[in-house]
TORSEKE-713536 format. One line per 2 residues: their letters; for each residue x, y, z negated of C-alpha. Coordinates in Angstrom, 3 decimals. Example, Ala and Ser with C-alpha at 12.3 -4.5 7.8 and 13.67 -1.06 7.14 Angstrom:
AS	12.300 -4.500 -7.800 ~ 13.670 -1.060 -7.140
This chain:
MT	13.280 15.758 20.188 ~ 12.440 13.248 22.879
SP	8.895 12.112 23.393 ~ 7.494 8.982 21.684
RM	7.028 5.686 23.507 ~ 3.760 6.570 25.245
KR	3.630 3.161 26.916 ~ 3.359 1.314 23.582
TV	-0.112 2.181 22.387 ~ -2.109 -0.127 20.122
GT	-5.553 -0.412 18.449 ~ -7.844 -2.362 16.046
AG	-8.690 -6.080 16.126 ~ -10.846 -8.168 13.804
VV	-8.443 -9.498 11.217 ~ -8.936 -11.957 8.437
GV	-8.034 -13.263 4.982 ~ -5.483 -15.872 4.056
LL	-5.119 -18.453 1.323 ~ -1.727 -18.597 -0.346
GT	-0.358 -21.816 -1.655 ~ -1.323 -24.094 1.234
AL	1.123 -26.546 2.697 ~ 3.551 -25.270 5.302
VT	2.103 -25.962 8.737 ~ 3.667 -23.832 11.416
AP	1.303 -22.866 14.192 ~ 2.033 -24.479 17.561
SS	4.309 -22.421 19.741 ~ 2.531 -20.627 22.558
GA	5.668 -20.802 24.689 ~ 7.794 -17.864 25.680
AP	7.166 -14.542 23.984 ~ 4.862 -12.274 25.985
AQ	6.254 -9.496 28.133 ~ 6.049 -6.028 26.649
AA	3.257 -5.142 29.080 ~ 1.128 -7.917 27.596
CD	1.708 -6.618 24.086 ~ 0.746 -3.132 25.207
TR	-2.620 -4.234 26.573 ~ -3.851 -7.145 24.476
TN	-5.595 -7.226 21.115 ~ -3.201 -8.711 18.552
NT	-5.881 -10.327 16.415 ~ -3.940 -13.351 15.119
YE	-0.735 -13.701 13.134 ~ 0.934 -15.312 16.133
KL	0.052 -12.485 18.509 ~ 0.958 -9.684 16.149
LE	4.283 -11.165 15.046 ~ 5.233 -11.834 18.676
CV	4.666 -8.200 19.547 ~ 6.224 -6.488 16.526
RL	9.756 -6.431 17.868 ~ 13.151 -5.330 16.691
AG	13.630 -3.359 19.915 ~ 10.503 -1.346 19.186
VV	11.589 -0.564 15.633 ~ 15.060 0.443 16.786
EH	13.586 2.772 19.426 ~ 11.936 4.749 16.655
ME	15.138 4.781 14.620 ~ 16.989 6.076 17.669
EF	14.454 8.891 17.890 ~ 15.121 9.768 14.251
QA	18.854 9.795 15.006 ~ 18.289 12.070 18.006
IA	16.215 14.407 15.844 ~ 19.016 14.599 13.264
DA	21.637 15.159 15.973 ~ 19.627 18.090 17.333
NG	19.016 19.625 13.900 ~ 22.229 19.901 11.940
GN	22.801 16.192 11.303 ~ 19.968 15.432 8.888
RA	16.202 15.165 8.425 ~ 16.019 16.468 4.862
DQ	12.878 18.092 3.537 ~ 12.699 21.854 4.238
TP	14.820 21.511 7.392 ~ 13.983 21.584 11.123
GY	14.970 17.905 11.247 ~ 12.193 16.994 8.847
DA	9.650 19.103 10.724 ~ 10.620 17.388 13.984
SV	10.281 13.969 12.311 ~ 6.745 14.881 11.222
AY	5.864 15.912 14.777 ~ 7.286 12.674 16.187
VV	5.269 10.465 13.830 ~ 2.075 12.371 14.640
DV	2.705 12.000 18.393 ~ 3.250 8.234 18.131
LE	0.151 7.702 15.981 ~ -2.129 9.745 18.203
EA	-0.876 8.045 21.363 ~ -1.576 4.713 19.664
GW	-5.155 5.667 18.899 ~ -4.768 6.189 15.159
SA	-5.997 9.304 13.430 ~ -3.091 11.433 12.193
EV	-3.323 14.108 9.541 ~ -0.529 16.385 8.397
VP	-1.242 17.048 4.724 ~ 0.561 19.982 3.059
FT	1.796 20.054 -0.513 ~ 3.799 22.567 -2.493
YD	6.584 22.147 -5.005 ~ 9.262 24.158 -6.755
AA	12.574 24.189 -4.918 ~ 15.682 25.624 -6.500
DV	18.456 27.978 -5.528 ~ 21.435 26.302 -7.210
VL	24.900 27.806 -7.654 ~ 27.943 26.216 -9.276
RQ	30.925 28.534 -8.844 ~ 34.247 28.331 -10.658
LT	35.811 31.738 -11.348 ~ 39.034 30.907 -13.227
PV	41.734 29.561 -13.171 ~ 40.736 28.906 -9.538
TA	37.887 30.256 -7.435 ~ 35.680 27.651 -5.759
DY	32.063 26.812 -4.950 ~ 30.957 23.230 -5.646
TA	28.126 21.045 -4.391 ~ 25.499 20.869 -7.125
FD	21.899 19.750 -7.594 ~ 19.373 20.942 -10.128
AQ	18.579 18.177 -12.590 ~ 14.967 17.045 -12.727
GT	13.695 18.649 -15.933 ~ 16.126 21.586 -15.867
GE	15.268 25.088 -16.986 ~ 16.001 28.260 -15.028
GD	18.784 30.744 -15.641 ~ 21.916 32.459 -14.349
VT	24.827 31.966 -16.745 ~ 28.435 33.119 -16.332
GS	30.808 32.126 -19.104 ~ 33.387 29.747 -20.533
VI	33.357 26.062 -19.615 ~ 33.685 23.775 -22.652
PV	34.447 20.081 -21.924 ~ 32.696 17.694 -24.325
DI	34.446 14.374 -25.068 ~ 35.282 13.707 -21.402
NL	37.751 11.124 -20.052 ~ 39.606 11.822 -16.796
VG	41.994 8.822 -16.819 ~ 41.765 5.074 -16.203
DR	38.226 3.845 -15.643 ~ 37.009 7.140 -17.165
AN	34.732 5.292 -19.594 ~ 33.166 7.780 -21.984
SS	30.189 8.688 -24.141 ~ 30.402 12.400 -23.399
GC	27.622 14.271 -25.183 ~ 25.768 11.168 -26.306
EA	25.966 12.130 -29.978 ~ 25.557 15.441 -31.751
AD	28.954 14.800 -33.362 ~ 30.590 15.170 -29.939
FA	29.942 18.916 -30.164 ~ 31.372 19.345 -33.666
GL	34.330 21.719 -33.731 ~ 33.610 23.092 -30.256
NF	32.835 26.779 -30.047 ~ 29.364 27.220 -28.591
AG	28.788 30.429 -30.568 ~ 29.392 32.740 -27.620
PN	26.605 34.301 -25.552 ~ 27.292 32.342 -22.329
DI	28.850 28.938 -23.009 ~ 28.668 26.139 -20.424
AL	28.872 22.528 -21.634 ~ 30.763 20.220 -19.270
LQ	29.475 16.641 -19.667 ~ 30.560 13.447 -17.907
RG	28.343 10.625 -16.698 ~ 28.520 7.566 -18.953
TC	26.904 5.432 -21.673 ~ 23.643 7.306 -22.332
AF	20.857 9.062 -20.442 ~ 21.490 12.471 -18.924
GL	18.501 13.830 -20.815 ~ 20.099 12.958 -24.155
KA	23.373 14.619 -23.147 ~ 21.575 17.814 -22.111
QN	19.379 17.781 -25.206 ~ 22.403 17.546 -27.482
AQ	24.187 20.319 -25.577 ~ 21.206 22.626 -25.815
AA	20.861 21.929 -29.544 ~ 24.550 22.733 -30.022
GA	24.034 26.201 -28.520 ~ 25.093 25.798 -24.880
EA	23.460 28.258 -22.480 ~ 24.027 25.984 -19.449
VV	25.093 22.389 -18.713 ~ 27.170 20.898 -15.918
LF	26.903 17.097 -15.561 ~ 29.628 15.549 -13.428
NQ	30.066 12.024 -12.103 ~ 32.161 9.465 -13.943
GD	34.855 8.792 -11.341 ~ 35.033 5.023 -11.898
PG	36.069 3.360 -8.600 ~ 34.786 -0.019 -9.795
AG	31.158 0.974 -10.369 ~ 29.666 1.938 -7.019
DR	29.128 5.608 -6.284 ~ 30.568 7.310 -9.349
FG	32.229 10.181 -7.479 ~ 29.516 11.989 -5.500
AL	27.312 14.845 -6.656 ~ 24.756 13.815 -9.264
NA	21.088 14.514 -8.668 ~ 20.210 13.549 -12.209
TL	16.948 13.358 -14.100 ~ 16.591 14.599 -17.669
LP	12.981 13.517 -18.094 ~ 11.221 13.075 -20.425
FE	13.428 15.828 -21.901 ~ 12.704 19.244 -20.388
AA	15.535 21.707 -20.862 ~ 15.155 25.414 -21.574
IP	18.559 26.132 -19.988 ~ 19.933 25.513 -16.465
VV	21.325 21.990 -15.985 ~ 23.066 20.965 -12.758
GT	24.819 17.838 -11.498 ~ 28.027 17.770 -9.472
TF	30.915 15.596 -8.296 ~ 33.739 14.039 -10.275
AA	36.251 16.258 -8.439 ~ 34.334 19.381 -9.446
GE	34.244 18.177 -13.035 ~ 38.012 17.656 -13.005
AL	38.549 21.192 -11.763 ~ 36.117 22.720 -14.253
AQ	37.838 20.852 -17.106 ~ 41.035 22.883 -16.683
PG	41.981 25.071 -19.676 ~ 40.670 28.595 -19.381
ST	37.953 27.636 -16.917 ~ 35.045 30.004 -16.425
AQ	32.108 29.491 -14.098 ~ 28.686 30.613 -12.935
VK	25.745 28.192 -13.215 ~ 22.479 29.291 -11.628
VD	19.095 27.607 -11.162 ~ 16.339 29.788 -9.675
FF	13.006 28.178 -8.755 ~ 10.775 29.211 -5.865
EV	7.734 27.565 -4.256 ~ 7.938 25.818 -0.887
TS	5.501 23.870 1.277 ~ 6.145 20.467 2.830
YN	4.053 17.822 4.541 ~ 3.021 14.179 4.361
VI	1.740 12.402 7.465 ~ -1.285 10.164 6.919
GE	-2.354 7.798 9.700 ~ -5.567 5.802 9.564
LA	-7.094 2.931 11.493 ~ -10.791 2.680 10.669
GK	-12.056 -0.662 9.399 ~ -15.488 -2.186 9.140
TD	-15.274 -1.465 5.412 ~ -14.330 2.140 4.759
DN	-14.298 2.027 0.963 ~ -11.685 -0.726 0.612
VV	-8.467 0.831 1.894 ~ -5.156 -0.943 2.445
MA	-2.281 1.537 2.212 ~ 1.365 1.236 3.188
GA	3.999 3.943 3.081 ~ 7.607 4.909 3.665
HL	9.412 8.151 2.990 ~ 10.265 10.177 6.074
DS	12.912 12.546 4.701 ~ 16.651 11.947 4.559
VP	19.169 13.361 2.132 ~ 21.011 16.494 3.343
AG	24.235 14.504 3.799 ~ 23.133 12.567 6.878
PG	20.407 11.390 9.260 ~ 19.000 8.757 6.890
IN	18.500 5.916 9.367 ~ 18.430 3.032 6.906
DN	17.238 5.350 4.116 ~ 14.572 5.620 5.250
GS	14.312 5.561 9.003 ~ 14.072 1.777 8.691
GS	10.817 1.726 6.714 ~ 9.360 4.648 8.667
AA	10.153 3.011 12.016 ~ 8.749 -0.378 11.005
LL	5.433 1.228 10.062 ~ 5.295 2.996 13.434
EV	5.913 -0.260 15.296 ~ 3.238 -2.085 13.283
AQ	0.804 0.793 13.854 ~ 1.336 0.557 17.591
QM	0.893 -3.199 17.709 ~ -2.246 -3.176 15.531
SK	-3.915 -0.282 17.311 ~ -6.300 -2.325 19.423
SR	-7.610 -4.123 16.335 ~ -10.753 -3.487 14.378
PQ	-9.698 -4.518 10.889 ~ -12.109 -5.569 8.197
NT	-10.604 -3.044 5.773 ~ -9.498 0.452 6.670
VR	-5.713 0.629 7.078 ~ -3.932 3.815 6.027
FA	-0.219 4.449 6.586 ~ 1.729 7.268 4.945
WW	5.039 8.907 5.769 ~ 6.055 10.798 2.639
GA	7.923 14.064 2.347 ~ 10.402 15.154 -0.348
EE	10.933 11.635 -1.682 ~ 14.647 12.263 -1.974
LG	13.895 15.229 -4.239 ~ 12.033 13.086 -6.769
LI	9.072 11.254 -5.163 ~ 7.332 14.588 -4.693
GS	5.266 13.977 -1.547 ~ 3.632 10.749 -2.665
TE	3.051 12.092 -6.173 ~ 1.399 15.236 -4.840
WV	-0.785 13.298 -2.387 ~ -2.074 10.992 -5.102
GQ	-2.668 14.011 -7.318 ~ -4.755 15.630 -4.582
RT	-7.191 12.678 -4.538 ~ -10.397 12.453 -6.542
QE	-10.913 9.447 -8.806 ~ -13.485 8.114 -6.334
EL	-10.925 8.314 -3.521 ~ -8.313 6.553 -5.626
DE	-10.799 3.815 -6.526 ~ -11.192 3.057 -2.812
IA	-7.482 2.161 -2.461 ~ -7.237 -1.605 -2.866
LY	-3.431 -1.704 -2.845 ~ -0.293 0.108 -1.790
LN	2.737 -1.410 -0.018 ~ 6.085 0.440 -0.099
FD	8.903 0.070 2.424 ~ 12.064 1.926 1.455
MI	15.400 0.718 2.906 ~ 14.495 -2.547 4.635
GS	17.514 -3.020 6.923 ~ 20.608 -2.501 4.766
PN	23.770 -3.601 6.627 ~ 25.029 -5.750 3.728
YY	21.492 -6.818 2.807 ~ 19.673 -9.188 0.573
FG	15.931 -9.807 0.933 ~ 14.312 -8.223 -2.121
VY	10.649 -8.273 -3.186 ~ 9.333 -6.039 -5.974
DA	9.188 -8.273 -9.037 ~ 5.593 -7.801 -10.176
DQ	5.504 -11.073 -12.133 ~ 8.713 -10.062 -13.967
SS	10.404 -13.393 -13.358 ~ 13.770 -11.612 -13.131
FE	13.284 -8.067 -14.397 ~ 11.279 -6.846 -17.334
AP	9.281 -3.983 -15.843 ~ 9.669 -0.595 -17.581
VD	6.151 0.254 -16.395 ~ 2.698 -1.293 -16.671
VP	2.253 -3.585 -13.666 ~ -1.282 -3.169 -12.247
AG	-3.451 -6.246 -11.825 ~ -3.195 -7.692 -8.328
ST	0.444 -6.726 -7.844 ~ 1.606 -10.308 -8.385
HI	-0.543 -11.439 -5.453 ~ 1.263 -8.901 -3.262
EE	4.625 -10.233 -4.410 ~ 3.530 -13.775 -3.579
TF	2.346 -12.699 -0.126 ~ 5.812 -11.417 0.767
ES	7.449 -14.456 -0.834 ~ 5.258 -16.797 1.186
FY	6.245 -14.989 4.369 ~ 9.955 -15.439 3.617
TQ	9.324 -19.069 2.753 ~ 7.466 -19.612 6.029
RG	10.437 -18.099 7.858 ~ 12.967 -20.145 5.923
EP	14.611 -17.006 4.513 ~ 15.928 -16.972 0.923
YD	14.805 -14.006 -1.122 ~ 15.265 -12.499 -4.554
DS	13.530 -10.154 -6.948 ~ 13.902 -6.389 -6.934
AF	12.989 -4.595 -10.141 ~ 9.403 -3.351 -10.334
SG	10.687 -0.093 -11.744 ~ 8.432 2.519 -10.155
RS	11.511 4.235 -8.723 ~ 10.154 4.807 -5.243
DY	6.936 6.111 -3.700 ~ 4.753 3.441 -5.283
QA	5.257 5.127 -8.660 ~ 2.249 7.453 -8.402
FI	0.060 4.535 -7.306 ~ 0.964 2.220 -10.175
NN	0.573 5.148 -12.583 ~ -3.050 5.217 -11.442
GI	-3.547 1.461 -11.803 ~ -3.349 0.661 -8.072
AS	-1.839 -2.738 -7.261 ~ 1.466 -2.297 -5.447
GG	4.392 -4.161 -3.961 ~ 7.108 -3.827 -1.395
LF	10.470 -4.755 0.059 ~ 14.034 -3.589 -0.527
TG	17.384 -4.684 0.933 ~ 19.731 -2.915 -1.464
AE	21.385 0.480 -1.868 ~ 24.486 1.314 -3.917
QI	24.687 -1.923 -5.921 ~ 27.586 -4.285 -5.226
KT	26.973 -7.623 -3.499 ~ 28.280 -10.587 -5.466
PE	30.050 -13.664 -4.064 ~ 26.937 -15.720 -4.850
QQ	24.816 -13.312 -2.840 ~ 27.302 -13.426 0.027
AI	26.987 -17.201 0.092 ~ 23.209 -16.895 0.446
WG	22.742 -13.885 2.751 ~ 26.171 -13.432 4.308
GT	27.779 -10.026 4.416 ~ 30.655 -8.883 2.228
AG	30.970 -9.467 -1.497 ~ 32.422 -6.503 -3.341
DQ	30.794 -3.959 -1.026 ~ 27.569 -2.064 -1.590
FD	24.419 -3.461 -0.027 ~ 24.402 -0.197 1.907
PC	27.939 1.249 2.019 ~ 26.533 4.397 3.690
YH	23.843 5.023 1.075 ~ 23.184 8.788 0.931
LV	26.212 9.498 3.130 ~ 26.829 11.011 6.559
CD	27.452 7.514 7.970 ~ 23.798 6.437 7.473
TI	23.391 6.560 11.252 ~ 21.844 4.371 13.940
DN	24.769 1.980 13.437 ~ 23.915 1.511 9.750
YD	21.533 -1.459 9.712 ~ 21.576 -5.225 10.001
PH	19.496 -6.435 12.985 ~ 18.462 -9.703 11.353
AL	17.323 -8.050 8.127 ~ 15.413 -5.383 10.012
EV	13.761 -7.853 12.370 ~ 12.632 -10.194 9.590
NS	11.397 -7.351 7.404 ~ 9.524 -5.630 10.214
DA	7.602 -8.880 10.634 ~ 7.116 -9.042 6.869
VA	5.577 -5.554 6.964 ~ 3.232 -6.639 9.755
FA	2.347 -9.886 8.002 ~ 1.382 -8.236 4.715
VF	-0.537 -5.357 6.287 ~ -2.395 -7.738 8.603
TY	-3.202 -10.107 5.739 ~ -4.717 -7.407 3.558
AA	-6.400 -5.611 6.441 ~ -8.464 -8.781 6.686
ST	-9.050 -9.514 3.010 ~ -7.932 -8.138 -0.340
EG	-9.771 -10.800 -2.310 ~ -6.599 -12.038 -4.025
VN	-5.823 -8.499 -5.209 ~ -9.153 -6.929 -6.149
EV	-11.733 -9.720 -5.554 ~ -13.235 -7.956 -2.526
RG	-13.944 -10.662 0.040 ~ -13.070 -10.028 3.648
AK	-12.907 -11.879 6.941 ~ -10.910 -14.851 8.131
IP	-8.009 -14.459 10.529 ~ -8.385 -16.640 13.644
GN	-5.794 -19.266 14.456 ~ -4.010 -22.071 12.671
FR	-1.256 -20.105 10.968 ~ -0.576 -21.870 7.669
IP	1.119 -20.123 4.807 ~ 3.251 -21.974 2.247
AP	3.480 -21.429 -1.460 ~ 6.501 -19.278 -2.390
AG	9.769 -21.181 -2.657 ~ 10.887 -18.973 -5.545
PE	13.512 -16.226 -5.875 ~ 17.217 -17.010 -5.918
HT	17.789 -15.258 -9.298 ~ 21.241 -14.000 -8.327
FA	21.304 -10.932 -10.539 ~ 22.887 -11.251 -13.982
GP	20.896 -10.131 -16.987 ~ 18.643 -11.216 -19.827
LG	15.899 -12.430 -17.469 ~ 18.144 -13.407 -14.593
GD	17.778 -9.867 -13.292 ~ 20.392 -7.193 -12.896
DH	20.620 -4.288 -15.322 ~ 20.344 -1.736 -12.529
GH	17.773 -3.443 -10.356 ~ 16.148 -1.358 -7.656
DH	17.938 1.844 -8.554 ~ 17.139 3.644 -5.326
DH	16.285 6.729 -7.328 ~ 17.881 9.470 -5.262
DR	20.924 9.445 -7.534 ~ 18.606 10.414 -10.361
VA	20.380 7.828 -12.455 ~ 20.073 7.456 -16.190
D	23.721 7.284 -17.178
């Protein structure tokens, strides 16, 4: 690991509140952007100063460090690997050099030893993940396919109804149900298999080339169903092989406890009981270095921390880099669970930045007002104000934007579950860009917003500079706004930000996603492949 940018330290400046909905009046230009040396020494206590000094080059430097860490540690930064540990150390070094406090906070969770091994008619080991909600067990026996479809678009309803298991022999002592992705939730498939007498379940991907990533290994969730038998997810190719007549296999899920770490950075404010939080997950998936997912959000927070470090904000600012997000939002959930109710009550809001530089991007804002997506969760009061803050920033910049489903499927989930106002940005994962979206944001229709989502190619080349530059400023803008005043969120008055930076009312989302509310059926489905069907 190379050392952090020691020359780019920052601090705390008196920051101030902002009124949304005023007419667009752009502040007068101060001329050429300041040299980096000026940014390193001055107090960025206005919007103009801070946004001048939060720079794409600075964000990319941090992403390059994350790439170097992955290169030196087996190609990834996944939780429970040396690459993740080195990422934690890097974030701590940058924060401390910038004058922030930095705390490495441990948490424990159950990891799993997972085996999926075919024994006949071929011998092979397959990539497999334990499903969230699986039971434990080590089962060796016959593989019984259940209403699967291996031809055409592979459309199916495998295991969605109890009748699918009728006539299949699950009377043996060690029968393994082979179920295909499609139509209904994984939890329902597993529940039906368990009720039919299966001792283990293998869920494999659909294999539909027209529906995004329907070939890779599934990291599925069964919840709210909790199985009493081992349930694993695997690839379409593995499912094809296991579907052969006479197939036998071993399915094993064995839990054991591990320890991981969140990094919490804090910049003390004049008010210590009204905390503005922002976070990004630090871990990658095992497949690759995770530079867009989520080196982009992690790096933007580091750059903003450096450029705010000479400030003395009105409200305390707390940044978090979460561990084990890719395993099911574990780090953020555990951290929130470690807090007392009094500590939670001090958190005015939480901002989440997960994948903010996708190479085939759109500008997405979590849809707290549900103008496009009906939220499957209760949206805490104040969240709409956060959405409008980001929308006003895009409007001020002249950038079109759209809604991203307020689904709770990233690290803000634990916060909204505790009634804490939340919001954030997203530039797209495995969903397919439409021609209409191409006309608005450029890029390539028919491709995923991030073609390297959860793949080895999520490297330092896997981001769009314009998206990352705009969104890094959006991160700074929102944090700076609420560091001054959270009155629009929780009615706690703050200070006024110096300068003549006027903020327009939101122009409104583009509504490019098809669905009953103008929103897409998948929405922000960055859920670590823990997909529902």
